[in-house]
C-alpha positions in Angstrom: -53.1 -28.7 -1.6 -53.5 -30.4 -5.0 -50.1 -30.1 -6.6 -51.3 -31.6 -9.9 -53.8 -28.8 -10.2 -51.2 -26.3 -9.3 -48.8 -27.6 -12.0 -51.7 -27.5 -14.4 -52.3 -23.9 -13.6 -48.6 -23.2 -14.4 -48.9 -25.1 -17.7 -52.1 -23.2 -18.7 -50.4 -19.9 -17.9 -47.4 -20.7 -20.0 -49.5 -22.0 -22.8 -51.4 -18.7 -22.9 -48.5 -17.1 -24.6 -45.6 -16.8 -22.1 -42.5 -18.6 -23.2 -41.6 -19.6 -19.6 -38.2 -19.8 -18.1 -36.4 -19.4 -21.4 -36.8 -15.7 -21.2 -36.5 -15.2 -17.4 -33.6 -13.6 -15.6 -31.3 -16.1 -13.9 -32.3 -15.0 -10.3 -36.0 -15.6 -11.0 -35.3 -19.3 -11.9 -34.7 -20.3 -8.3 -37.3 -22.7 -6.9 -39.9 -21.5 -4.5 -39.6 -23.8 -1.4 -42.3 -26.3 -1.2 -43.4 -25.1 2.3 -43.7 -21.5 1.0 -47.0 -19.8 1.7 -47.4 -19.0 -2.0 -48.5 -22.6 -2.7 -51.4 -22.3 -0.3 -52.3 -19.0 -1.9 -52.3 -20.5 -5.4 -54.3 -23.5 -4.1 -57.0 -21.1 -2.8 -57.1 -19.2 -6.1 -57.5 -22.5 -8.0 -60.4 -23.5 -5.7 -62.1 -20.1 -6.2 -61.8 -20.4 -10.0 -59.4 -17.4 -10.3 -56.8 -19.8 -11.9 -58.0 -22.7 -14.1 -56.4 -26.1 -14.4 -56.7 -28.6 -17.2 -60.2 -29.9 -17.8 -59.6 -33.3 -16.0 -57.7 -31.6 -13.2 -54.5 -33.5 -13.8 -51.0 -32.7 -15.0 -48.0 -35.0 -15.6 -45.2 -34.3 -13.1 -44.9 -33.1 -9.5 -42.1 -30.5 -9.1 -41.3 -27.3 -7.3 -42.1 -24.1 -9.1 -39.6 -21.4 -9.9 -40.1 -17.8 -8.8 -40.5 -16.8 -12.5 -43.3 -19.4 -13.0 -45.0 -18.2 -9.8 -44.9 -14.7 -11.3 -46.6 -16.0 -14.4 -49.4 -17.4 -12.1 -49.6 -14.0 -10.3 -49.9 -12.2 -13.7 -52.7 -14.5 -14.8 -54.5 -14.0 -11.5 -54.1 -10.3 -11.7 -56.1 -10.4 -15.0 -59.0 -11.8 -13.0 -58.7 -9.3 -10.1 -62.0 -7.7 -10.8 -63.8 -11.0 -10.6 -62.1 -12.0 -7.3 -63.7 -11.6 -3.9 -62.1 -9.5 -1.2 -60.0 -12.3 0.3 -58.7 -13.4 -3.1 -57.8 -9.8 -4.0 -55.8 -9.6 -0.8 -54.0 -12.8 -1.7 -53.2 -11.6 -5.2 -51.9 -8.2 -3.8 -49.7 -10.1 -1.3 -48.2 -12.2 -4.1 -47.7 -9.1 -6.3 -45.5 -7.7 -3.5 -43.6 -11.0 -3.0 -42.9 -11.5 -6.7 -42.6 -7.8 -7.7 -39.1 -8.2 -9.2 -40.1 -11.3 -11.2 -43.2 -9.5 -12.4 -41.0 -6.7 -13.8 -38.8 -9.3 -15.5 -41.9 -11.0 -16.9 -43.3 -7.7 -18.2 -40.0 -6.9 -19.9 -39.9 -10.4 -21.5 -43.4 -10.1 -22.8 -42.6 -6.7 -24.3 -39.5 -8.2 -26.0 -41.7 -11.0 -27.4 -44.1 -8.4 -28.8 -41.3 -6.4 -30.3 -39.8 -9.5 -31.9 -43.2 -10.8 -33.2 -43.9 -7.3 -34.6 -40.9 -7.5 -36.8 -42.4 -10.4 -38.8 -45.3 -9.8 -41.1 -47.2 -11.9 -43.7 -49.7 -11.0 -46.2 -50.9 -12.4 -49.5 -53.8 -13.4 -51.8 -55.6 -16.5 -53.0 -57.1 -16.3 -56.5 -59.4 -18.4 -58.6 -59.5 -17.5 -62.3 -61.7 -18.7 -65.2 -61.0 -17.8 -68.8 -62.9 -18.2 -72.0 -60.1 -17.3 -74.4 -61.0 -17.6 -78.0 -57.6 -17.2 -79.7 -57.8 -17.5 -83.5 -60.8 -19.9 -83.2 -59.0 -22.0 -80.6 -60.1 -22.0 -77.0 -57.1 -21.5 -74.8 -57.6 -22.7 -71.2 -54.1 -22.1 -70.1 -55.0 -19.3 -67.6 -57.7 -21.2 -65.7 -56.0 -21.5 -62.3 -55.9 -21.5 -58.5 -53.1 -19.1 -57.4 -51.5 -18.3 -54.1 -49.3 -15.3 -53.6 -47.5 -15.1 -50.2 -45.4 -12.2 -49.0 -43.3 -12.3 -45.9 -40.9 -9.7 -44.3 -38.7 -9.3 -41.3 -37.7 -5.9 -40.0 -33.9 -6.2 -39.6 -33.5 -2.8 -38.0 -35.0 0.7 -38.3 -33.8 1.1 -41.8 -33.8 -2.3 -43.5 -36.4 -5.0 -44.1 -35.7 -8.4 -45.6 -38.6 -9.7 -47.8 -39.6 -12.7 -49.9 -42.4 -13.8 -52.2 -43.7 -17.3 -52.9 -46.1 -18.1 -55.7 -48.1 -21.3 -56.1 -49.8 -21.5 -59.4 -52.0 -24.5 -60.2 -53.7 -24.8 -63.6 -56.9 -26.8 -62.9 -57.8 -27.2 -66.6 -54.6 -29.2 -67.4 -54.6 -32.7 -65.9 -51.0 -33.3 -67.0 -49.5 -30.1 -65.7 -50.5 -29.2 -62.2 -48.4 -26.1 -62.0 -47.2 -23.3 -64.2 -43.5 -22.8 -64.9 -41.4 -22.1 -61.8 -44.3 -21.0 -59.6 -44.4 -24.3 -57.7 -44.7 -23.0 -54.1 -41.0 -22.3 -53.6 -39.7 -18.8 -52.8 -39.2 -17.2 -56.2 -38.2 -13.7 -55.1 -35.9 -12.5 -52.3 -34.9 -8.9 -51.7 -34.2 -6.2 -49.1 -35.7 -2.7 -48.9 -33.9 0.1 -47.1 -35.5 3.4 -46.0 -33.7 6.4 -44.6 -36.2 8.7 -42.9 -33.9 11.8 -42.6 -33.7 12.2 -46.4 -36.7 10.1 -47.5 -34.4 8.0 -49.7 -35.0 4.3 -50.3 -33.3 1.4 -52.0 -34.4 -2.0 -53.1 -31.8 -4.8 -53.7 -32.3 -8.3 -55.0 -34.9 -10.2 -57.1 -38.3 -8.8 -57.1 -41.1 -7.5 -59.3 -40.3 -4.0 -60.8 -42.2 -1.9 -63.3 -41.6 1.2 -65.4 -44.4 3.4 -66.7 -47.8 3.9 -65.1 -49.1 0.7 -66.7 -45.7 -1.1 -66.5 -45.4 -1.0 -70.3 -41.7 -0.1 -70.6 -40.8 -2.8 -68.1 -43.1 -5.0 -66.1 -41.8 -8.2 -64.6 -39.4 -10.0 -62.3 -35.8 -8.6 -62.3 -32.5 -9.0 -60.5 -30.9 -5.8 -59.6 -31.1 -2.6 -57.6 -33.3 0.5 -57.6 -32.9 3.6 -55.5 -34.9 6.7 -55.1 -35.2 10.0 -53.2 -37.9 12.7 -53.0 -37.1 15.9 -55.0 -37.3 18.7 -52.5 -40.0 21.3 -53.0 -42.0 19.0 -55.4 -44.2 16.0 -55.2 -41.8 14.0 -57.3 -39.4 11.1 -56.7 -36.1 10.7 -58.6 -34.9 7.1 -59.1 -32.0 5.2 -60.7 -31.9 1.5 -61.5 -30.0 -1.4 -62.8 -32.1 -4.5 -63.6 -31.7 -7.8 -65.4 -35.1 -9.4 -66.2 -34.9 -13.0 -65.0 -37.1 -14.2 -67.8 -34.8 -12.9 -70.6 -32.4 -15.9 -70.2 -29.7 -14.3 -72.3 -27.9 -12.0 -69.9 -29.7 -8.9 -71.1 -29.8 -6.1 -68.6 -30.9 -2.5 -68.4 -30.0 0.7 -66.5 -31.5 4.1 -66.4 -33.4 6.8 -64.5 -37.1 7.5 -63.7 -39.2 10.1 -62.0 -42.8 10.1 -60.9 -45.2 11.9 -58.7 -47.7 14.8 -58.5 -47.3 18.0 -60.4 -50.6 19.4 -59.3 -53.7 18.6 -57.4 -55.1 16.5 -60.3 -52.1 15.5 -62.4 -49.4 12.9 -61.8 -46.6 12.1 -64.2 -44.3 9.0 -64.7 -41.2 9.3 -66.8 -38.5 6.7 -67.4 -35.4 6.2 -69.6 -33.5 2.9 -69.9 -30.5 1.8 -71.9 -29.8 -1.9 -72.7 -26.6 -3.5 -71.8 -26.1 -6.0 -74.6 -24.8 -9.5 -74.2 -21.6 -10.5 -75.9 -22.2 -11.8 -79.4 -25.8 -10.3 -79.5 -26.8 -8.6 -82.7 -29.0 -5.5 -82.9 -30.1 -3.5 -85.9 -30.0 0.2 -85.4 -30.7 3.0 -87.9 -30.2 0.7 -90.9 -27.0 -0.8 -89.6 -26.3 -4.0 -87.9 -24.6 -3.6 -84.5 -22.7 -6.7 -83.3 -21.2 -6.9 -79.8 -18.4 -9.4 -80.3 -17.1 -11.9 -77.7 -13.8 -10.0 -77.4 -15.8 -6.8 -76.4 -15.2 -5.1 -79.7 -18.2 -3.6 -81.6 -18.8 -4.1 -85.3 -21.1 -2.0 -87.5 -22.5 -3.6 -90.8 -24.7 -2.0 -93.4 -28.0 -3.5 -94.2 -30.8 -5.1 -92.2 -34.1 -3.5 -91.3 -35.5 -5.7 -88.6 -34.8 -5.6 -84.9 -35.0 -8.2 -82.3 -34.4 -5.8 -79.4 -33.5 -2.2 -78.7 -30.6 -0.3 -77.2 -32.5 2.4 -75.4 -36.1 3.4 -74.8 -38.2 6.0 -72.9 -41.6 6.2 -71.3 -43.9 9.2 -70.8 -47.0 8.8 -68.7 -49.6 10.9 -67.1 -52.6 10.4 -64.8 -55.3 13.0 -64.7 -58.3 13.3 -62.5 -60.9 14.5 -65.0 -63.8 14.9 -62.7 -64.9 13.4 -59.4 -64.4 9.6 -59.5 -63.1 9.6 -63.1 -59.4 9.2 -63.8 -57.6 9.0 -67.2 -54.2 7.3 -67.3 -51.9 7.1 -70.4 -48.4 5.8 -71.3 -46.4 6.3 -74.4 -43.3 4.2 -75.0 -40.7 4.4 -77.8 -37.4 2.7 -78.4 -34.6 3.2 -81.0 -35.4 -0.1 -82.7 -35.9 0.1 -86.4 -39.4 -1.3 -86.6 -42.4 -1.8 -84.3 -40.8 0.5 -81.8 -43.8 2.3 -80.3 -46.3 1.3 -77.6 -49.2 3.1 -76.0 -52.0 2.5 -73.6 -54.9 4.6 -72.4 -57.1 3.7 -69.4 -60.1 5.4 -67.9 -61.4 4.4 -64.5 -64.7 5.3 -62.8 -64.5 5.0 -59.0 -62.5 2.0 -57.6 -62.6 -0.7 -55.1 -61.6 -0.5 -51.4 -61.0 -3.9 -49.8 -62.1 -2.6 -46.4 -65.4 -1.3 -47.9 -67.8 -4.0 -49.0 -70.0 -2.8 -51.8 -67.3 -0.6 -53.3 -66.8 -1.0 -57.1 -64.9 0.3 -60.1 -65.4 0.3 -63.8 -62.6 0.6 -66.4 -61.9 0.7 -70.1 -58.5 0.3 -71.8 -57.0 0.6 -75.2 -53.5 -0.6 -76.0 -51.1 -1.1 -78.9 -47.8 -2.7 -78.2 -45.1 -2.8 -80.8 -43.0 -5.9 -80.2 -39.7 -3.9 -80.0 -40.9 -1.0 -77.8 -40.6 -2.5 -74.4 -41.2 -5.4 -72.1 -44.8 -4.8 -70.8 -46.4 -6.7 -68.0 -48.9 -8.9 -69.9 -51.2 -9.1 -66.8 -51.6 -12.9 -66.9 -51.8 -12.8 -70.7 -54.7 -10.4 -70.9 -52.7 -7.7 -72.8 -49.8 -9.4 -74.5 -46.9 -7.8 -76.3 -47.1 -7.4 -80.2 -50.8 -6.9 -79.9 -53.5 -4.2 -80.0 -57.1 -4.1 -78.7 -59.6 -2.8 -76.1 -60.8 -4.0 -72.8 -63.8 -3.4 -70.5 -63.7 -4.4 -66.9 -65.7 -4.3 -63.6 -64.4 -4.8 -60.1 -66.5 -5.3 -57.0 -65.9 -6.0 -53.3 -68.7 -8.4 -52.1 -67.1 -8.8 -48.6 -64.2 -7.4 -46.7 -60.8 -8.3 -48.3 -62.6 -10.1 -51.2 -62.4 -8.6 -54.7 -64.2 -9.9 -57.9 -62.8 -8.8 -61.2 -64.5 -9.5 -64.6 -63.2 -8.3 -68.0 -63.9 -8.7 -71.7 -61.4 -7.8 -74.4 -61.2 -7.9 -78.2 -57.6 -8.0 -79.7 -55.4 -8.3 -82.7 -52.3 -10.4 -82.0 -49.2 -10.5 -84.1 -49.5 -7.0 -85.4 -45.9 -7.2 -86.9 -47.1 -9.8 -89.4 -50.4 -11.6 -90.0 -52.9 -10.4 -87.4 -55.1 -13.0 -85.7 -58.2 -12.3 -83.7 -58.7 -12.9 -80.0 -61.7 -12.6 -77.8 -61.1 -12.9 -74.1 -63.6 -13.2 -71.2 -62.1 -13.5 -67.7 -63.6 -13.6 -64.3 -61.6 -14.1 -61.0 -62.0 -13.7 -57.3 -59.2 -12.6 -55.0 -59.1 -13.4 -51.3 -56.6 -11.1 -49.6 -55.1 -11.7 -46.2 
């Protein structure tokens, strides 16, 4: 019997996905005596091609095999049972009976591995973007980029999942700055999601991307905080409460409030939100013609005069999505804060069809109009394509040329700086997303 080939068979079996003795029960680790009939049986299965060795027929080492490792060989041979001749089938069946206990341990170990691997999931997207951004007669190439968005999660138990997001954002048009801000490939966001099936309630805790409003106009960005929700019985709505501090504010500003969204009919969805700002100490806000100052000693001072506002104390969003006819959907958001000036924002969007990443050839066409007062909210600017303190329109087209690949192209004309001297902007953008 060629013990090198036999050892090679064990190695190949283990390399095929079984973690070996690390998972085996203690009793199964006992060596099979070198004069045991199993060795001759394995040798015959190797000769008949039921078990394969390494290409050169060699393997470093010459040692006795544990019962667990022998069970791995039996399991591999069992997979080839249909291709075996009558004599080899008899050998395999005899070995199945000899190592039945170890085979049960092996099956349990494999199931444990599957369960553990099933707790871990990864998904993400690679994007290549090209802009022709004519901003006040200056071509801005700041959004030409290669971008990687990686999401990972681990199922802690039946109710909780720990998650993270890592972004790598390389601007290929800027030779001196190879990345954008903090998106350098590190883990930017870490949070945990809890779900409680008996009530349908859920909670999200940590730093992640959160939005308020159908088009994320009231709030749209990365925040530290907590948000919880629960379905409203007898309706298609969800009620939610939140506390969030935008990580990009940099001044300790935070918000808390409530929101509800969902279906109120077969063709109408709504999205409502209210938030109140928790002001930082020493921060000044103008409100209804008076200057409100939150002093460092926690006192509040009101002063007459002043008619400009750098932020707001509270704001609300009212949104609706209506299916007008087959394949045509109209979505709208209206935002208003209690700031003195420039305190309103609105967006309307109409979509025809839409893409499906699993359906090559699917497509969607959309048109948008927006007007964002600078003191109305903190909208998601969607990679600079619809900035705050601006108004304009946009036409776009999306197409799926291959499974999990989406191509998006848009053109927009805008007026920026609508609180002062307006400037013109013409934006053409095309990008391809590869989802995995």
